[in-house]
C-alpha positions in Angstrom: -21.9 -114.2 98.8 -21.6 -111.1 101.0 -19.6 -113.2 103.5 -17.2 -114.3 100.8 -16.5 -110.7 99.7 -15.8 -109.6 103.3 -13.4 -112.5 103.7 -11.7 -111.6 100.4 -11.3 -108.0 101.4 -9.9 -108.9 104.8 -7.4 -111.3 103.2 -6.3 -108.7 100.7 -5.9 -106.1 103.5 -3.8 -108.6 105.5 -1.7 -109.4 102.5 -1.0 -105.8 101.8 0.0 -105.2 105.4 2.4 -108.1 105.3 4.0 -106.8 102.1 4.5 -103.3 103.6 5.9 -104.7 106.8 8.2 -107.0 104.9 9.5 -104.1 102.8 10.2 -102.0 105.8 12.1 -104.8 107.5 14.0 -105.5 104.3 15.0 -101.9 103.9 16.2 -101.7 107.5 18.3 -104.8 107.3 19.4 -104.7 103.7 22.9 -103.6 104.3 23.5 -106.4 106.9 21.5 -109.2 105.1 23.2 -108.9 101.8 26.5 -110.0 103.3 28.1 -106.8 102.1 28.0 -105.3 105.6 28.9 -107.0 108.9 26.5 -107.1 111.8 27.3 -104.4 114.3 29.9 -105.4 116.9 31.2 -103.8 120.1 34.2 -101.6 119.5 37.2 -100.9 121.7 38.6 -97.4 122.5 41.5 -98.1 120.1 39.1 -99.0 117.3 37.2 -95.7 118.0 40.5 -93.8 117.7 41.6 -95.7 114.5 38.3 -95.5 112.6 37.3 -92.0 113.6 40.9 -90.6 113.5 40.6 -89.1 117.0 42.7 -89.4 120.2 40.7 -90.1 123.3 42.2 -87.9 126.0 43.3 -89.2 129.4 40.3 -89.5 131.8 37.9 -90.5 129.0 35.3 -93.1 129.9 34.0 -95.1 126.9 30.3 -95.7 127.5 29.4 -97.5 124.3 31.0 -98.1 120.9 29.8 -100.2 117.9 31.2 -100.6 114.4 30.3 -102.4 111.2 32.5 -103.2 108.3 31.7 -103.9 104.6 31.1 -101.6 101.7 31.4 -98.9 104.4 33.1 -98.8 107.7 30.6 -97.3 110.2 31.3 -96.5 113.9 29.3 -94.8 116.6 30.7 -94.1 120.1 29.5 -92.4 123.2 32.0 -91.3 125.8 32.6 -88.8 128.6 35.8 -86.8 128.8 37.1 -84.1 131.1 35.9 -80.6 130.0 39.5 -79.3 130.1 40.4 -81.8 127.3 37.8 -80.6 124.8 40.0 -78.2 122.8 42.8 -80.8 122.7 40.4 -83.5 121.4 39.2 -81.2 118.6 42.7 -80.2 117.7 44.0 -83.8 117.7 41.1 -84.9 115.5 42.1 -82.5 112.7 38.5 -81.7 112.1 37.7 -79.7 109.0 35.6 -77.3 111.1 35.3 -76.1 114.7 32.4 -76.9 117.0 29.3 -74.8 116.4 27.2 -73.9 119.4 23.7 -75.4 119.2 24.5 -77.7 116.2 23.1 -81.3 116.6 24.6 -83.4 113.8 24.1 -86.6 115.7 20.7 -88.0 116.4 19.1 -91.2 117.7 19.0 -92.4 114.1 22.8 -92.7 114.1 22.7 -95.5 116.7 24.1 -98.6 115.0 22.9 -101.0 117.6 24.7 -99.9 120.7 21.8 -100.5 123.0 19.8 -98.0 125.0 22.7 -95.8 126.1 22.6 -93.9 122.8 20.5 -90.8 123.7 22.0 -87.7 122.1 18.7 -85.8 122.5 19.1 -85.8 126.3 21.9 -83.1 126.2 20.4 -79.6 126.5 23.4 -77.4 126.0 25.3 -78.6 122.9 27.9 -77.9 120.2 28.6 -80.0 117.2 30.9 -80.7 114.3 29.5 -81.9 111.0 31.9 -83.2 108.3 29.1 -84.6 106.1 30.1 -82.3 103.2 33.9 -82.3 103.6 35.4 -85.5 105.0 38.2 -85.5 107.5 41.4 -87.6 107.5 41.5 -90.5 105.0 38.0 -89.6 103.6 36.2 -90.3 106.9 33.0 -88.4 107.4 32.5 -87.6 111.0 29.7 -86.0 113.1 30.2 -85.1 116.7 27.7 -83.9 119.3 29.3 -82.4 122.4 26.9 -82.4 125.4 28.0 -79.4 127.6 25.5 -79.6 130.4 28.1 -80.6 133.0 30.7 -78.0 133.8 33.4 -80.6 134.5 32.9 -83.0 131.7 31.7 -83.4 128.1 29.4 -86.1 126.9 30.4 -87.0 123.3 28.3 -88.8 120.7 30.5 -89.5 117.7 29.5 -91.1 114.3 32.1 -91.9 111.7 31.7 -93.4 108.2 34.3 -94.3 105.6 33.4 -95.6 102.1 
């Protein structure tokens, strides 16, 4: 009888664990599995410009970019641009606010599936723009993290969402 109770308790514990793990996986993938949101796909520089309403300056190197369409259009991009182009980039993007020193509006959680290159926490000296309260052009919410560790270039992590 004691052996039967132990097995029942073990089975119930395992079942509870499976339910919790299933719920976590379901919550994580729900946008994609419902068919209402596309799986993340690689994005081109022109898609970054079109979705995020920015102009990538000459000399920009696109390191990774991923987007997903559906109920929302979501895009994340990581690129390096010349330091001298930073002011022009901000002006051309018609951001609703200027970069704020020390602001980190983009984190590892913003990675849409762009692989292991998405590491905004590695930048030490940063500035950021956060349009989560007031959207930019065409109702697009943008967050930008400028990594300013290199005196000659800026490492940019950009996240854009449009409903």
